[in-house]
Structure formats: structure tokens, C-alpha cells
FIRO-114065 format. One line per field, with one value per residue: residue in one letter; x, y, z of N, C-alpha, C in turn. Coordinates in nm, 3 decimals. Example, Ala and Ser with C-alpha at 12.3 -4.5 7.8 and 13.67 -1.06 7.14 Angstrom:
# residues 2
res: c(A:S)
n_u: c(1.319:1.285)
n_v: c(-0.569:-0.225)
n_w: c(0.780:0.708)
ca_u: c(1.230:1.367)
ca_v: c(-0.450:-0.106)
ca_w: c(0.780:0.714)
c_u: c(1.320:1.290)
c_v: c(-0.330:0.003)
c_w: c(0.780:0.787)
***
This chain:
# residues 120
res: c(M:K:R:E:I:K:F:R:A:W:N:S:S:Y:E:K:M:I:Y:P:T:D:K:G:W:F:E:D:L:Y:T:N:E:E:G:F:V:Q:I:N:D:I:R:H:L:L:Y:E:G:N:K:D:L:V:T:M:Q:Y:T:G:L:K:D:K:N:G:V:D:I:Y:E:G:D:I:V:L:V:P:Y:N:Y:I:G:F:V:E:V:K:F:I:N:G:S:F:N:I:T:C:Y:K:L:S:R:L:E:I:K:G:N:I:H:Q:N:P:E:L:L:E:S:K)
n_u: c(0.084:0.065:0.181:0.017:0.158:0.190:0.202:0.211:0.239:0.387:0.347:0.548:0.560:0.298:0.177:0.022:-0.121:-0.084:-0.253:-0.275:-0.472:-0.756:-0.691:-0.428:-0.098:-0.067:-0.238:-0.225:0.041:0.309:0.469:0.481:0.560:0.303:0.134:-0.029:0.050:-0.063:0.069:0.129:0.312:0.516:0.791:0.847:0.771:0.954:1.191:1.492:1.561:1.335:1.254:1.033:0.866:0.784:0.811:0.604:0.555:0.297:0.210:0.087:-0.087:-0.383:-0.558:-0.761:-0.997:-1.005:-0.849:-0.589:-0.250:0.031:0.385:0.507:0.264:0.093:0.018:-0.208:-0.113:-0.248:-0.137:-0.006:0.012:0.167:0.119:0.145:0.286:0.517:0.493:0.743:0.985:1.205:1.502:1.415:1.143:0.817:0.775:0.546:0.442:0.445:0.234:-0.112:-0.326:-0.597:-0.635:-0.491:-0.493:-0.504:-0.405:-0.308:-0.046:0.312:0.375:0.156:0.066:0.273:0.287:0.158:0.343:0.499:0.352:0.398)
n_v: c(-0.118:0.214:0.515:0.819:1.118:1.418:1.753:1.995:2.329:2.539:2.872:3.089:3.366:3.458:3.293:3.064:2.763:2.594:2.420:2.174:2.250:2.218:2.369:2.363:2.289:2.456:2.735:3.084:3.095:3.202:3.489:3.846:4.200:4.296:4.108:3.792:3.586:3.392:3.072:2.798:2.593:2.341:2.366:2.618:2.589:2.404:2.535:2.632:2.891:3.011:3.122:3.161:2.944:2.620:2.298:2.011:1.666:1.445:1.151:0.931:0.805:0.786:0.924:0.802:0.929:0.958:1.162:1.310:1.241:1.433:1.511:1.673:1.690:1.652:1.375:1.192:0.923:0.647:0.427:0.259:0.497:0.674:0.921:1.242:1.264:1.386:1.372:1.242:1.202:0.950:0.780:0.666:0.607:0.690:0.783:0.687:0.459:0.219:0.205:0.128:0.254:0.299:0.392:0.622:0.979:1.296:1.586:1.836:2.049:2.090:2.357:2.521:2.426:2.371:2.341:2.109:1.902:1.966:1.891:1.632)
n_w: c(0.000:-0.093:0.054:0.091:-0.019:0.132:0.258:0.527:0.650:0.897:0.950:1.089:1.111:1.088:1.262:1.184:1.070:0.769:0.520:0.250:-0.042:-0.265:-0.480:-0.531:-0.406:-0.178:-0.035:0.030:0.126:0.105:0.233:0.210:0.218:0.184:0.287:0.261:-0.019:-0.284:-0.336:-0.534:-0.553:-0.448:-0.425:-0.324:-0.064:0.036:0.006:0.143:0.211:0.299:0.581:0.743:0.733:0.850:0.752:0.752:0.722:0.614:0.786:0.680:0.834:1.043:1.324:1.603:1.547:1.279:1.178:0.990:1.064:1.120:1.106:1.395:1.518:1.829:2.005:2.211:2.395:2.521:2.651:2.929:3.073:2.920:2.802:2.645:2.319:2.085:1.737:1.536:1.274:1.271:1.219:0.970:1.006:1.143:1.483:1.607:1.503:1.633:1.804:1.870:1.642:1.666:1.915:1.954:1.976:1.831:1.992:1.961:1.832:1.797:1.755:1.817:2.058:2.260:2.532:2.605:2.597:2.810:3.024:3.095)
ca_u: c(0.000:0.143:0.143:-0.008:0.259:0.140:0.267:0.150:0.347:0.361:0.399:0.580:0.533:0.155:0.130:-0.089:-0.093:-0.132:-0.275:-0.301:-0.609:-0.788:-0.641:-0.285:-0.037:-0.098:-0.288:-0.185:0.158:0.427:0.435:0.567:0.520:0.160:0.055:-0.019:0.046:-0.090:0.175:0.080:0.427:0.580:0.930:0.854:0.756:1.075:1.306:1.556:1.569:1.207:1.271:0.905:0.787:0.833:0.741:0.576:0.503:0.189:0.263:0.012:-0.169:-0.493:-0.584:-0.885:-1.110:-0.991:-0.777:-0.454:-0.143:0.149:0.499:0.481:0.141:0.106:-0.088:-0.225:-0.088:-0.309:-0.076:0.082:0.023:0.275:0.079:0.157:0.406:0.528:0.518:0.870:1.042:1.333:1.563:1.340:1.001:0.756:0.787:0.419:0.394:0.439:0.113:-0.238:-0.381:-0.737:-0.638:-0.421:-0.577:-0.432:-0.450:-0.253:0.080:0.426:0.383:0.044:0.035:0.393:0.266:0.112:0.459:0.551:0.266:0.428)
ca_v: c(0.000:0.336:0.621:0.947:1.218:1.555:1.834:2.116:2.418:2.636:3.004:3.148:3.511:3.480:3.192:2.999:2.634:2.599:2.284:2.167:2.279:2.160:2.460:2.340:2.241:2.545:2.868:3.178:3.032:3.285:3.623:3.959:4.321:4.321:4.000:3.661:3.571:3.251:2.994:2.663:2.513:2.289:2.409:2.735:2.539:2.333:2.622:2.656:3.033:3.059:3.102:3.173:2.822:2.491:2.196:1.886:1.566:1.355:1.019:0.824:0.746:0.866:0.894:0.727:1.006:0.967:1.285:1.288:1.268:1.493:1.542:1.790:1.673:1.595:1.276:1.131:0.779:0.602:0.304:0.268:0.638:0.740:1.062:1.313:1.236:1.461:1.285:1.274:1.106:0.911:0.659:0.608:0.582:0.779:0.725:0.641:0.342:0.100:0.211:0.096:0.381:0.315:0.451:0.750:1.094:1.422:1.686:1.966:2.037:2.147:2.502:2.590:2.369:2.308:2.317:1.972:1.817:2.004:1.835:1.489)
ca_w: c(0.000:-0.101:0.145:0.027:0.016:0.141:0.359:0.577:0.691:1.003:0.917:1.218:1.110:1.107:1.356:1.114:1.007:0.632:0.468:0.106:-0.085:-0.395:-0.583:-0.547:-0.282:-0.067:-0.059:0.134:0.184:0.110:0.280:0.176:0.292:0.169:0.346:0.198:-0.164:-0.312:-0.398:-0.559:-0.593:-0.326:-0.417:-0.236:0.072:0.076:-0.013:0.272:0.239:0.353:0.725:0.812:0.719:0.898:0.675:0.822:0.630:0.655:0.822:0.614:0.940:1.097:1.465:1.627:1.494:1.134:1.144:0.940:1.159:1.059:1.192:1.477:1.596:1.963:2.022:2.342:2.390:2.646:2.702:3.046:3.113:2.846:2.792:2.518:2.241:1.960:1.621:1.472:1.179:1.330:1.162:0.860:1.031:1.240:1.617:1.663:1.429:1.721:1.887:1.804:1.597:1.707:2.049:1.954:1.946:1.817:2.090:1.923:1.760:1.868:1.734:1.881:2.191:2.317:2.675:2.625:2.623:2.941:3.127:3.110)
c_u: c(0.089:0.088:0.125:0.096:0.193:0.207:0.172:0.267:0.298:0.427:0.423:0.553:0.387:0.093:0.005:-0.042:-0.158:-0.138:-0.296:-0.447:-0.634:-0.739:-0.492:-0.228:-0.078:-0.156:-0.236:-0.059:0.273:0.389:0.532:0.513:0.369:0.073:0.076:-0.027:0.025:0.027:0.123:0.193:0.501:0.726:0.946:0.846:0.887:1.202:1.366:1.564:1.441:1.204:1.139:0.828:0.859:0.748:0.724:0.509:0.393:0.249:0.201:-0.083:-0.278:-0.513:-0.719:-1.009:-1.102:-0.918:-0.635:-0.351:-0.020:0.264:0.463:0.350:0.176:-0.012:-0.090:-0.210:-0.137:-0.246:0.014:0.110:0.139:0.244:0.097:0.291:0.403:0.562:0.645:0.908:1.182:1.381:1.474:1.195:0.948:0.749:0.656:0.368:0.382:0.314:-0.010:-0.310:-0.523:-0.748:-0.569:-0.516:-0.491:-0.492:-0.400:-0.130:0.187:0.433:0.274:0.018:0.158:0.378:0.217:0.228:0.521:0.474:0.290:0.451)
c_v: c(0.124:0.440:0.750:1.048:1.355:1.623:1.940:2.203:2.510:2.766:3.077:3.298:3.540:3.384:3.121:2.868:2.636:2.458:2.287:2.198:2.212:2.248:2.438:2.293:2.325:2.675:2.956:3.131:3.129:3.427:3.725:4.081:4.346:4.213:3.871:3.669:3.424:3.187:2.851:2.568:2.469:2.329:2.530:2.692:2.478:2.416:2.661:2.803:3.090:3.030:3.108:3.041:2.700:2.385:2.069:1.789:1.483:1.216:0.906:0.756:0.842:0.828:0.825:0.798:1.024:1.091:1.250:1.325:1.315:1.498:1.667:1.784:1.620:1.503:1.226:0.981:0.721:0.476:0.332:0.412:0.710:0.888:1.118:1.285:1.322:1.362:1.334:1.164:1.075:0.781:0.589:0.575:0.683:0.710:0.674:0.513:0.217:0.098:0.176:0.227:0.405:0.375:0.586:0.862:1.220:1.522:1.826:1.945:2.118:2.299:2.578:2.544:2.305:2.274:2.175:1.878:1.847:1.939:1.686:1.453)
c_w: c(0.000:-0.005:0.065:0.075:0.015:0.259:0.412:0.621:0.803:0.961:1.049:1.223:1.143:1.207:1.303:1.053:0.869:0.576:0.318:0.076:-0.219:-0.510:-0.611:-0.415:-0.163:-0.119:0.053:0.204:0.205:0.150:0.226:0.252:0.288:0.232:0.270:0.046:-0.192:-0.386:-0.414:-0.599:-0.468:-0.315:-0.326:-0.090:0.122:0.062:0.122:0.310:0.299:0.503:0.803:0.816:0.774:0.829:0.758:0.725:0.695:0.679:0.742:0.711:0.983:1.243:1.479:1.575:1.343:1.087:1.100:1.046:1.082:1.159:1.272:1.554:1.734:1.983:2.166:2.324:2.522:2.707:2.821:3.089:3.046:2.831:2.652:2.452:2.116:1.849:1.551:1.374:1.227:1.266:1.059:0.885:1.134:1.376:1.677:1.598:1.517:1.808:1.804:1.771:1.644:1.847:2.057:1.918:1.940:1.915:2.056:1.838:1.832:1.858:1.809:2.023:2.256:2.466:2.704:2.659:2.759:3.053:3.150:3.255)
***
């Protein structure tokens, strides 16, 4: 089974999470002095010179509510009181693949809810 490849981006200047749209990879992605400018090309997202954007890849997995899980998401892991875990890509795989997905639930993300990880 092939994993769907998609990304989202955190715009630190505007403190906004940006997701793919049906019009292209992203809308309202790149910023300039006048505000948002529509960009439909993933090369702009991955360009290292774009310091305002943090790119996060879709894991190919969904939580217990059917919500797409991306890098940077914070999921609640109910096993043995593990608590909150940030989703990361480590050594060729995502660190949550060992858990039963039907029990994981996205509670936030590292950019908008970092305090969740502090409550461990």
C-alpha cells in the first residue's frame, strides 16, 4: 500500500498552520510586505531560504477520529500512562507506528500547543 505524500506548513510570522487545498499544494503560503500571496508550488515550501515556514510531512496514518497525523502533531498515547508524544520522523520511520492507531488521538501540535509536552 502506497502512502499518500502531502505536507502542511507552520507560518511562524503569522502563527498559522497551512494545509493543502484543492487549488494546489498550498494557498496563502508565502508572505511579503503586503501579506499573503498565493503559492501553488511545493518548491517554495521546501526552499531553505524561507525562514518563516516549517514543513511537516503527513505520516500516512490517521488517529482514532480519522484525522490525518502529521509530523509535529502531539498525540495522546493512552498506554501505560505514556501521555503526550510529539510525532517525529526518526531513523526512517515515524515514532508512533508502534502504537495501536485506534487509540491515539491528536491533541494539538508542537507550534500551537507546546505546553502539552511540558505536562508529562
